[in-house]
NUKEKE-686010 format. One record per residue (C-alpha): x, y, z. Coordinates in Angstrom, 1 decimal. Layout:
<nodes>
<node u="X" v="Y" w="Z"/>
...
</nodes>
This chain:
<nodes>
<node u="0.0" v="0.0" w="0.0"/>
<node u="1.3" v="3.4" w="-0.9"/>
<node u="0.7" v="6.8" w="0.6"/>
<node u="-1.3" v="9.4" w="-1.4"/>
<node u="0.8" v="12.2" w="-3.0"/>
<node u="1.7" v="15.0" w="-0.7"/>
<node u="-0.4" v="18.1" w="-1.3"/>
<node u="0.7" v="21.2" w="0.8"/>
<node u="-2.1" v="23.0" w="2.6"/>
<node u="-2.0" v="26.7" w="2.8"/>
<node u="-3.0" v="28.7" w="5.8"/>
<node u="-5.0" v="31.8" w="4.8"/>
<node u="-2.6" v="33.9" w="6.8"/>
<node u="0.3" v="32.7" w="4.7"/>
<node u="-1.0" v="34.7" w="1.8"/>
<node u="-0.2" v="37.8" w="3.7"/>
<node u="3.5" v="37.1" w="3.6"/>
<node u="5.6" v="38.3" w="0.7"/>
<node u="6.6" v="35.4" w="-1.6"/>
<node u="4.1" v="32.9" w="-0.1"/>
<node u="2.7" v="31.9" w="-3.5"/>
<node u="6.2" v="31.1" w="-4.8"/>
<node u="7.0" v="28.9" w="-1.7"/>
<node u="3.7" v="27.0" w="-2.2"/>
<node u="4.4" v="26.4" w="-5.9"/>
<node u="7.9" v="25.1" w="-5.1"/>
<node u="6.4" v="22.7" w="-2.5"/>
<node u="3.9" v="21.4" w="-5.0"/>
<node u="6.6" v="20.9" w="-7.7"/>
<node u="8.8" v="19.1" w="-5.2"/>
<node u="5.9" v="16.8" w="-4.2"/>
<node u="5.1" v="16.0" w="-7.8"/>
<node u="8.7" v="14.8" w="-8.4"/>
<node u="8.8" v="12.5" w="-5.5"/>
<node u="8.3" v="8.8" w="-5.9"/>
<node u="5.4" v="7.3" w="-4.0"/>
<node u="6.4" v="6.5" w="-0.4"/>
<node u="5.8" v="3.0" w="0.7"/>
<node u="4.4" v="2.6" w="4.2"/>
<node u="7.5" v="0.9" w="5.5"/>
<node u="8.4" v="3.2" w="8.4"/>
<node u="7.1" v="0.7" w="10.9"/>
<node u="9.6" v="-1.9" w="9.8"/>
<node u="12.4" v="0.6" w="10.3"/>
<node u="11.2" v="1.7" w="13.7"/>
<node u="10.3" v="-1.8" w="15.1"/>
<node u="13.7" v="-2.9" w="16.2"/>
<node u="14.2" v="0.2" w="18.3"/>
<node u="10.7" v="0.9" w="19.4"/>
<node u="8.8" v="-2.4" w="19.3"/>
<node u="5.1" v="-2.6" w="20.1"/>
<node u="5.7" v="-5.9" w="22.0"/>
<node u="8.7" v="-7.6" w="23.5"/>
<node u="8.8" v="-11.3" w="24.5"/>
<node u="11.0" v="-11.6" w="27.7"/>
<node u="12.2" v="-14.4" w="29.9"/>
<node u="13.2" v="-14.2" w="33.6"/>
<node u="16.8" v="-15.4" w="33.7"/>
<node u="17.7" v="-14.3" w="37.3"/>
<node u="15.9" v="-13.3" w="40.5"/>
<node u="18.1" v="-11.2" w="42.7"/>
<node u="17.2" v="-10.7" w="46.3"/>
<node u="17.9" v="-7.0" w="47.1"/>
<node u="16.2" v="-6.7" w="50.6"/>
<node u="13.5" v="-8.6" w="52.5"/>
<node u="10.9" v="-6.5" w="50.5"/>
<node u="12.6" v="-6.2" w="47.2"/>
<node u="13.8" v="-8.3" w="44.2"/>
<node u="15.3" v="-7.5" w="40.9"/>
<node u="13.9" v="-9.5" w="37.9"/>
<node u="16.5" v="-9.8" w="35.2"/>
<node u="14.8" v="-10.2" w="31.8"/>
<node u="16.3" v="-11.2" w="28.5"/>
<node u="14.8" v="-11.5" w="25.1"/>
<node u="13.0" v="-14.8" w="24.8"/>
<node u="14.4" v="-15.4" w="21.3"/>
<node u="17.9" v="-14.3" w="22.3"/>
<node u="19.8" v="-11.4" w="21.0"/>
<node u="20.1" v="-7.7" w="21.9"/>
<node u="17.2" v="-5.8" w="23.4"/>
<node u="16.1" v="-2.3" w="22.1"/>
<node u="18.2" v="0.6" w="23.4"/>
<node u="16.8" v="2.8" w="26.2"/>
<node u="17.8" v="5.9" w="28.1"/>
<node u="18.7" v="5.7" w="31.8"/>
<node u="15.5" v="6.7" w="33.7"/>
<node u="13.0" v="5.0" w="31.3"/>
<node u="10.6" v="2.2" w="32.2"/>
<node u="8.9" v="-0.9" w="30.8"/>
<node u="5.2" v="-1.5" w="30.9"/>
<node u="5.1" v="-5.2" w="31.9"/>
<node u="2.0" v="-7.3" w="31.0"/>
<node u="0.9" v="-9.6" w="33.8"/>
<node u="-1.9" v="-12.0" w="34.4"/>
<node u="-2.8" v="-12.5" w="38.0"/>
<node u="-5.6" v="-15.1" w="38.3"/>
<node u="-8.3" v="-14.0" w="35.9"/>
<node u="-7.1" v="-10.4" w="35.7"/>
<node u="-5.1" v="-9.2" w="32.7"/>
<node u="-3.2" v="-6.0" w="33.6"/>
<node u="0.1" v="-4.3" w="33.4"/>
<node u="2.4" v="-2.1" w="35.5"/>
<node u="5.2" v="0.3" w="34.7"/>
<node u="8.6" v="-0.5" w="36.3"/>
<node u="11.7" v="1.7" w="35.9"/>
<node u="14.7" v="-0.1" w="34.4"/>
<node u="17.5" v="-0.2" w="37.0"/>
<node u="20.2" v="-1.7" w="34.8"/>
<node u="22.6" v="0.4" w="32.8"/>
<node u="21.6" v="1.3" w="29.2"/>
<node u="25.1" v="0.1" w="28.2"/>
<node u="23.9" v="-3.4" w="28.8"/>
<node u="21.8" v="-4.5" w="25.9"/>
<node u="21.6" v="-8.2" w="26.8"/>
<node u="19.1" v="-7.7" w="29.7"/>
<node u="16.8" v="-5.3" w="31.4"/>
<node u="16.6" v="-5.3" w="35.3"/>
<node u="13.3" v="-4.4" w="36.9"/>
<node u="13.6" v="-3.8" w="40.6"/>
<node u="10.3" v="-4.5" w="42.4"/>
<node u="9.4" v="-3.6" w="45.9"/>
<node u="6.5" v="-5.1" w="47.8"/>
<node u="3.5" v="-2.8" w="48.0"/>
<node u="1.1" v="-3.8" w="50.9"/>
<node u="-2.0" v="-5.2" w="49.2"/>
<node u="-0.4" v="-4.8" w="45.8"/>
<node u="-1.8" v="-7.2" w="43.2"/>
<node u="1.2" v="-7.2" w="40.8"/>
<node u="4.1" v="-6.5" w="43.1"/>
<node u="3.1" v="-9.4" w="45.4"/>
<node u="2.7" v="-11.7" w="42.4"/>
<node u="6.1" v="-10.8" w="41.0"/>
<node u="7.8" v="-11.2" w="44.3"/>
<node u="6.0" v="-14.4" w="45.4"/>
<node u="5.0" v="-16.3" w="42.3"/>
<node u="7.5" v="-15.7" w="39.6"/>
<node u="10.3" v="-18.2" w="38.8"/>
<node u="13.3" v="-18.3" w="36.5"/>
<node u="12.1" v="-19.3" w="33.1"/>
<node u="8.8" v="-17.5" w="33.3"/>
<node u="7.9" v="-15.4" w="30.3"/>
<node u="6.4" v="-11.9" w="30.1"/>
<node u="5.3" v="-9.5" w="27.4"/>
<node u="6.1" v="-5.8" w="27.5"/>
<node u="6.1" v="-2.8" w="25.3"/>
<node u="9.4" v="-1.1" w="24.4"/>
<node u="11.2" v="1.2" w="26.8"/>
<node u="9.2" v="4.4" w="27.5"/>
<node u="9.3" v="7.6" w="29.5"/>
<node u="10.9" v="11.1" w="29.5"/>
<node u="12.4" v="11.0" w="33.0"/>
<node u="15.9" v="11.0" w="31.6"/>
<node u="19.0" v="13.2" w="31.6"/>
<node u="19.4" v="15.6" w="28.7"/>
<node u="23.1" v="16.7" w="28.6"/>
<node u="22.2" v="19.8" w="26.6"/>
<node u="19.7" v="21.3" w="29.1"/>
<node u="20.3" v="19.5" w="32.4"/>
<node u="24.0" v="20.1" w="32.9"/>
<node u="26.5" v="17.8" w="34.4"/>
<node u="25.8" v="18.4" w="38.2"/>
<node u="22.7" v="16.6" w="39.3"/>
<node u="20.7" v="16.0" w="42.4"/>
<node u="18.4" v="13.0" w="42.8"/>
<node u="15.8" v="12.6" w="45.6"/>
<node u="14.7" v="9.0" w="45.7"/>
<node u="12.4" v="7.0" w="48.1"/>
<node u="12.1" v="3.2" w="48.2"/>
<node u="12.1" v="1.6" w="44.8"/>
<node u="12.3" v="5.1" w="43.3"/>
<node u="16.0" v="4.5" w="43.5"/>
<node u="15.8" v="2.3" w="40.4"/>
<node u="16.1" v="5.0" w="37.7"/>
<node u="18.8" v="6.7" w="39.8"/>
<node u="20.7" v="3.4" w="39.8"/>
<node u="20.4" v="3.2" w="36.0"/>
<node u="21.8" v="6.7" w="35.7"/>
<node u="24.6" v="6.1" w="38.2"/>
<node u="25.6" v="2.8" w="36.5"/>
<node u="25.8" v="4.6" w="33.1"/>
<node u="28.0" v="7.3" w="34.5"/>
<node u="30.3" v="4.8" w="36.1"/>
<node u="30.5" v="2.4" w="33.1"/>
<node u="31.1" v="5.1" w="30.5"/>
<node u="33.3" v="7.3" w="32.7"/>
<node u="31.0" v="10.3" w="32.1"/>
<node u="32.2" v="13.7" w="33.4"/>
<node u="28.9" v="14.0" w="35.3"/>
<node u="28.3" v="14.4" w="39.1"/>
<node u="25.3" v="13.1" w="40.9"/>
<node u="24.3" v="13.5" w="44.5"/>
<node u="21.7" v="11.0" w="45.6"/>
<node u="19.5" v="11.6" w="48.7"/>
<node u="17.9" v="8.2" w="49.3"/>
<node u="15.1" v="7.7" w="51.8"/>
<node u="14.4" v="4.2" w="53.2"/>
<node u="12.3" v="2.8" w="56.0"/>
<node u="15.2" v="0.9" w="57.8"/>
<node u="18.9" v="0.4" w="57.3"/>
<node u="18.2" v="-3.3" w="56.3"/>
<node u="15.8" v="-2.1" w="53.6"/>
<node u="18.2" v="0.0" w="51.6"/>
<node u="18.1" v="-1.2" w="48.0"/>
<node u="21.6" v="-1.5" w="46.3"/>
<node u="23.3" v="-0.5" w="49.5"/>
<node u="26.5" v="-2.4" w="49.0"/>
<node u="26.9" v="-1.4" w="45.4"/>
<node u="26.2" v="2.2" w="46.1"/>
<node u="28.8" v="2.2" w="48.9"/>
<node u="31.4" v="0.6" w="46.5"/>
<node u="30.7" v="3.1" w="43.8"/>
<node u="30.9" v="6.0" w="46.1"/>
<node u="34.3" v="4.8" w="47.4"/>
<node u="35.7" v="4.5" w="43.9"/>
<node u="34.0" v="7.4" w="42.1"/>
<node u="34.2" v="10.8" w="43.8"/>
<node u="31.7" v="12.2" w="41.3"/>
<node u="29.0" v="10.0" w="42.9"/>
<node u="27.8" v="11.1" w="46.4"/>
<node u="25.2" v="9.1" w="48.3"/>
<node u="23.4" v="10.2" w="51.5"/>
<node u="20.9" v="7.7" w="53.1"/>
<node u="18.0" v="9.0" w="55.1"/>
<node u="16.0" v="6.7" w="57.3"/>
<node u="12.4" v="7.1" w="58.4"/>
<node u="13.5" v="6.2" w="61.9"/>
<node u="17.0" v="5.7" w="63.2"/>
<node u="18.1" v="2.1" w="63.9"/>
<node u="20.4" v="1.3" w="66.8"/>
<node u="23.9" v="2.5" w="65.8"/>
<node u="22.7" v="4.6" w="62.9"/>
<node u="24.8" v="7.7" w="62.4"/>
<node u="23.3" v="9.0" w="59.2"/>
<node u="20.4" v="11.3" w="58.5"/>
<node u="16.9" v="10.8" w="59.7"/>
<node u="13.7" v="12.1" w="58.1"/>
<node u="12.0" v="14.4" w="57.4"/>
<node u="13.8" v="15.2" w="54.2"/>
<node u="13.0" v="18.9" w="54.4"/>
<node u="14.6" v="22.1" w="53.0"/>
<node u="17.2" v="22.4" w="55.8"/>
<node u="18.3" v="18.7" w="55.4"/>
<node u="18.5" v="19.1" w="51.6"/>
<node u="20.7" v="22.2" w="52.0"/>
<node u="22.9" v="20.3" w="54.5"/>
<node u="23.4" v="17.3" w="52.2"/>
<node u="23.2" v="18.6" w="48.7"/>
<node u="23.7" v="22.4" w="48.7"/>
<node u="24.1" v="24.5" w="46.7"/>
<node u="21.2" v="23.8" w="44.4"/>
<node u="21.5" v="26.8" w="42.1"/>
<node u="21.8" v="25.8" w="38.5"/>
<node u="21.5" v="22.1" w="39.2"/>
<node u="18.8" v="19.8" w="37.8"/>
<node u="16.9" v="17.9" w="40.5"/>
<node u="15.1" v="14.6" w="39.9"/>
<node u="12.4" v="13.2" w="42.2"/>
<node u="11.2" v="9.6" w="42.2"/>
<node u="9.3" v="7.8" w="45.0"/>
<node u="5.9" v="7.7" w="46.6"/>
<node u="3.6" v="10.0" w="44.7"/>
<node u="1.9" v="11.5" w="47.8"/>
<node u="5.3" v="13.0" w="48.8"/>
<node u="5.8" v="14.9" w="45.6"/>
<node u="3.9" v="18.1" w="46.5"/>
<node u="5.8" v="18.3" w="49.8"/>
<node u="9.2" v="17.7" w="48.2"/>
<node u="8.6" v="20.2" w="45.4"/>
<node u="7.5" v="22.8" w="47.9"/>
<node u="10.7" v="22.3" w="49.9"/>
<node u="12.8" v="22.6" w="46.8"/>
<node u="11.0" v="25.7" w="45.6"/>
<node u="11.4" v="27.2" w="49.1"/>
<node u="15.2" v="27.0" w="48.5"/>
<node u="14.8" v="29.1" w="45.3"/>
<node u="14.9" v="26.2" w="42.9"/>
<node u="12.7" v="27.0" w="39.9"/>
<node u="10.1" v="24.5" w="38.7"/>
<node u="12.0" v="24.0" w="35.4"/>
<node u="14.8" v="22.6" w="37.5"/>
<node u="12.6" v="19.9" w="39.1"/>
<node u="11.8" v="16.7" w="37.2"/>
<node u="9.4" v="14.2" w="38.6"/>
<node u="8.9" v="10.6" w="37.5"/>
<node u="5.3" v="10.1" w="36.3"/>
<node u="4.8" v="6.3" w="36.3"/>
<node u="3.2" v="6.3" w="39.8"/>
<node u="-0.2" v="5.9" w="41.4"/>
<node u="-2.2" v="9.1" w="41.4"/>
<node u="-4.0" v="10.5" w="44.4"/>
<node u="-7.4" v="8.9" w="45.0"/>
<node u="-10.7" v="10.7" w="45.7"/>
<node u="-11.5" v="12.7" w="47.6"/>
<node u="-7.9" v="13.9" w="47.8"/>
<node u="-7.8" v="14.8" w="44.2"/>
<node u="-8.5" v="18.6" w="43.9"/>
<node u="-11.3" v="18.4" w="41.3"/>
<node u="-13.4" v="15.9" w="43.3"/>
<node u="-16.8" v="17.6" w="43.9"/>
<node u="-17.7" v="18.4" w="47.4"/>
<node u="-20.2" v="16.2" w="49.0"/>
<node u="-20.0" v="13.4" w="46.5"/>
<node u="-19.5" v="10.0" w="48.1"/>
<node u="-16.5" v="8.1" w="46.5"/>
<node u="-17.9" v="4.8" w="47.8"/>
<node u="-21.2" v="5.2" w="46.0"/>
<node u="-21.9" v="2.8" w="43.2"/>
<node u="-22.3" v="3.8" w="39.5"/>
<node u="-22.9" v="1.7" w="36.4"/>
<node u="-20.4" v="1.5" w="33.6"/>
<node u="-21.6" v="0.2" w="30.2"/>
<node u="-19.1" v="-0.7" w="27.5"/>
<node u="-20.2" v="-0.5" w="23.9"/>
<node u="-19.9" v="-4.0" w="22.4"/>
<node u="-19.3" v="-5.4" w="25.9"/>
<node u="-21.1" v="-5.6" w="29.2"/>
<node u="-22.3" v="-3.4" w="32.0"/>
<node u="-21.1" v="-3.6" w="35.6"/>
<node u="-21.1" v="-1.6" w="38.8"/>
<node u="-18.2" v="0.0" w="40.5"/>
<node u="-17.5" v="2.6" w="43.2"/>
<node u="-17.0" v="6.2" w="42.1"/>
<node u="-13.7" v="6.4" w="43.9"/>
<node u="-12.0" v="3.6" w="42.0"/>
<node u="-9.9" v="4.2" w="38.9"/>
<node u="-11.9" v="3.2" w="35.8"/>
<node u="-9.1" v="1.1" w="34.4"/>
<node u="-9.0" v="-1.3" w="37.3"/>
<node u="-12.7" v="-1.9" w="37.2"/>
<node u="-12.5" v="-2.6" w="33.4"/>
<node u="-9.7" v="-5.1" w="34.0"/>
<node u="-11.5" v="-6.8" w="36.7"/>
<node u="-14.5" v="-7.3" w="34.4"/>
<node u="-12.5" v="-8.8" w="31.7"/>
<node u="-12.2" v="-5.7" w="29.4"/>
<node u="-8.8" v="-4.3" w="29.8"/>
<node u="-7.9" v="-1.2" w="27.8"/>
<node u="-4.3" v="-0.8" w="26.5"/>
<node u="-2.1" v="0.9" w="29.1"/>
<node u="1.5" v="1.9" w="29.9"/>
<node u="2.3" v="4.5" w="32.5"/>
<node u="-0.9" v="4.2" w="34.5"/>
<node u="-0.4" v="7.7" w="35.9"/>
<node u="-2.3" v="9.8" w="33.4"/>
<node u="0.6" v="10.9" w="31.3"/>
<node u="1.0" v="8.7" w="28.2"/>
<node u="-2.6" v="8.4" w="27.1"/>
<node u="-2.5" v="4.8" w="26.0"/>
<node u="-5.5" v="3.9" w="28.2"/>
<node u="-7.8" v="6.5" w="26.7"/>
<node u="-11.5" v="5.6" w="26.4"/>
<node u="-14.3" v="7.6" w="24.8"/>
<node u="-16.9" v="8.7" w="27.3"/>
<node u="-20.1" v="8.5" w="25.2"/>
<node u="-22.4" v="9.6" w="28.0"/>
<node u="-22.1" v="10.5" w="31.7"/>
<node u="-19.4" v="12.4" w="33.6"/>
<node u="-16.0" v="11.5" w="34.9"/>
<node u="-13.5" v="13.4" w="36.9"/>
<node u="-9.7" v="13.1" w="36.5"/>
<node u="-7.0" v="13.2" w="39.2"/>
<node u="-4.8" v="16.2" w="38.9"/>
<node u="-2.0" v="14.1" w="37.5"/>
<node u="-3.9" v="13.5" w="34.2"/>
<node u="-2.2" v="15.0" w="31.2"/>
<node u="-5.2" v="15.5" w="29.0"/>
<node u="-4.6" v="16.7" w="25.4"/>
<node u="-6.8" v="19.4" w="23.9"/>
<node u="-8.2" v="16.7" w="21.6"/>
<node u="-9.1" v="14.5" w="24.6"/>
<node u="-11.2" v="17.3" w="26.0"/>
<node u="-12.8" v="18.3" w="22.7"/>
<node u="-13.8" v="14.8" w="21.7"/>
<node u="-14.7" v="13.4" w="25.2"/>
<node u="-11.8" v="11.0" w="25.9"/>
<node u="-10.7" v="10.0" w="29.4"/>
<node u="-7.4" v="8.6" w="30.6"/>
<node u="-8.9" v="5.6" w="32.4"/>
<node u="-6.0" v="5.1" w="34.8"/>
<node u="-6.8" v="8.4" w="36.5"/>
<node u="-10.5" v="8.7" w="35.7"/>
<node u="-13.3" v="8.3" w="38.2"/>
<node u="-17.0" v="8.1" w="37.1"/>
<node u="-19.2" v="10.5" w="39.0"/>
<node u="-22.4" v="9.2" w="37.3"/>
<node u="-23.5" v="6.2" w="35.3"/>
<node u="-21.3" v="6.3" w="32.1"/>
<node u="-21.1" v="4.6" w="28.7"/>
<node u="-17.6" v="4.1" w="27.2"/>
<node u="-16.1" v="2.9" w="24.0"/>
<node u="-12.6" v="1.7" w="23.4"/>
<node u="-10.4" v="-0.9" w="21.7"/>
<node u="-9.5" v="-3.6" w="24.3"/>
<node u="-5.8" v="-3.9" w="25.0"/>
<node u="-4.0" v="-6.9" w="23.4"/>
<node u="-1.8" v="-7.8" w="26.4"/>
<node u="-1.0" v="-11.3" w="25.4"/>
</nodes>
């Protein structure tokens, strides 16, 4: 199949510019001389940005009592698609009868193309994290999309002196960045402020200590929620005075934040109180959004536990509580939409709201077209009323 010939469109305002007609004629002449373009771009892109990857678990690495790293290699063998330190994989998982997926930051270095490491920490009551930690064995296979995300270092705009605030498994993207710096010998400095619950729950502790001893451009400060006996390091809260003490000065340095989402507003406030502008603060987006009624747009007096009916065109109807993310209810009823970040940013999980009303968490990154044509990002959308939705189910497996 070939693409139709290119025909340049002309904005009426362009006619006001001197020489516009000549430019348009040259574009038309150029288009007429071009051979028909075959739609083969997908074949060129696929090795680097595949729609689906088939992966096999080849190692399970115990990091702490609550955390493991799953080492994944290509099921068919060979190199994996390249990625940038800080990106994530959206891993497709089946737990019982539920088809779902979750985003996990890649903790391995982008210099290693033979495997991806996903570092998973137990989330109390977590459907997927508990499954991955308790049920997965070496040899198990998973499907994922290609690496995604924009939580990466840009050497042109971010500079070479960085600060990273991490909490829990939020250290995974920081670890990928640090490993890249070390393995490539990059002239880049990173100061990591890493919060953990206890000293025995610090992920990558031994490796971080070894790196810090051997590489003076990597500085690591551990902050515990509560001091253990014999602990001589910092203790939370990670507030502005402690940030200044451990990482100052901040002026001109890019600061990355990755950890529990509910702490983001607090940490951003502390950083801004130190004079750090918003453009110098980068936050990882593949996290769980705030639930009603904590999300700012939740209507006053509306009970989030009240039941509403969801009808899916071409599917079935079911009831769900208003305060539950729409995507989870769809998955639990056997109609999973496609999804990746699950935090409202990427838009993969969009569904068209044909009738009824939904409210979004503040993390939703709705496009102008979403608002105009009535699309919701189901991972951060909550139905206020009975709704009817239409979407193409996700092909997870």
